[in-house]
C-alpha positions as CSV (number, residue, x, y, z in Angstrom):
1,M,27.3,12.1,74.5
2,A,27.8,13.5,70.9
3,A,27.7,12.5,68.0
4,N,28.1,14.8,64.4
5,L,27.8,13.1,61.1
6,L,31.3,14.2,59.5
7,K,30.3,13.3,56.0
8,V,27.3,11.8,53.5
9,G,28.8,9.6,50.7
10,N,31.4,12.0,49.1
11,D,29.9,15.4,50.7
12,P,31.3,17.0,53.8
13,N,28.1,17.4,56.1
14,S,29.5,20.0,58.3
15,A,32.3,22.9,58.3
16,I,35.5,20.3,59.9
17,K,38.1,22.3,60.9
18,T,41.8,21.8,60.6
19,F,44.0,23.6,62.7
20,C,48.4,23.0,62.5
21,V,50.7,24.1,65.9
22,D,53.8,23.3,67.0
23,T,53.6,21.9,70.3
24,I,51.8,19.6,72.1
25,E,51.1,22.6,75.3
26,E,49.6,24.6,72.1
27,I,46.7,22.1,71.6
28,A,45.3,23.7,75.1
29,K,44.9,26.7,73.2
30,L,42.9,25.6,70.2
31,P,39.1,26.4,69.9
32,T,36.9,23.5,71.0
33,M,32.9,22.9,71.1
34,E,32.8,24.9,73.9
35,Y,35.0,27.7,73.7
36,G,37.2,29.7,71.0
37,A,40.5,30.3,71.0
38,T,42.4,30.7,74.5
39,G,46.3,33.1,75.0
40,D,47.8,34.4,72.2
41,F,45.9,32.5,69.9
42,A,42.8,33.9,70.9
43,N,43.5,36.8,68.7
44,I,43.9,35.4,65.5
45,P,41.4,35.7,63.0
46,G,39.0,32.6,62.7
47,L,39.9,31.2,66.0
48,E,37.6,33.2,67.9
49,S,34.5,30.4,67.0
50,L,34.2,27.0,68.4
51,A,35.2,24.1,66.4
52,P,33.0,21.2,65.3
53,M,33.8,17.2,66.8
54,G,35.9,15.6,64.6
55,S,38.1,18.5,63.9
56,Q,41.7,17.4,63.8
57,A,45.1,19.3,64.9
58,I,48.7,18.5,63.4
59,V,51.2,19.2,66.1
60,G,54.5,19.7,64.2
61,N,56.2,18.3,68.2
62,E,59.8,19.5,67.1
63,S,61.1,17.4,69.4
64,G,59.3,13.9,68.0
65,T,57.7,13.3,65.1
66,V,54.3,14.8,63.8
67,K,51.1,14.3,65.4
68,I,47.5,13.7,65.0
69,Y,44.7,15.3,67.3
70,M,41.3,15.2,67.1
71,L,38.7,17.3,68.5
72,F,35.6,15.4,70.4
73,S,33.3,16.6,72.9
74,F,35.3,16.0,75.8
75,G,38.3,18.0,73.9
76,W,41.0,17.2,72.0
77,K,42.5,13.6,72.2
78,D,45.3,12.0,70.6
79,T,44.9,10.1,67.8
80,G,47.6,7.5,68.1
81,T,48.5,8.7,64.7
82,E,52.1,10.2,63.8
């Protein structure tokens, strides 16, 4: 079980990260709460550090609509938001 206080009033409480990738497959290369970016993303400055719970990834998804994923302790999850 995990929890993260994202916001107190109008003030952010943690360093939530927002990523943008081209494809859904690239989500697997993004940082998580346990490890930094992997594969060819590992060499991109800033992606080597962990991402806190609540971070988001926007996916261009060329063959469909733009998708939004959110990071939880168990990994990235599609929010169902397009």
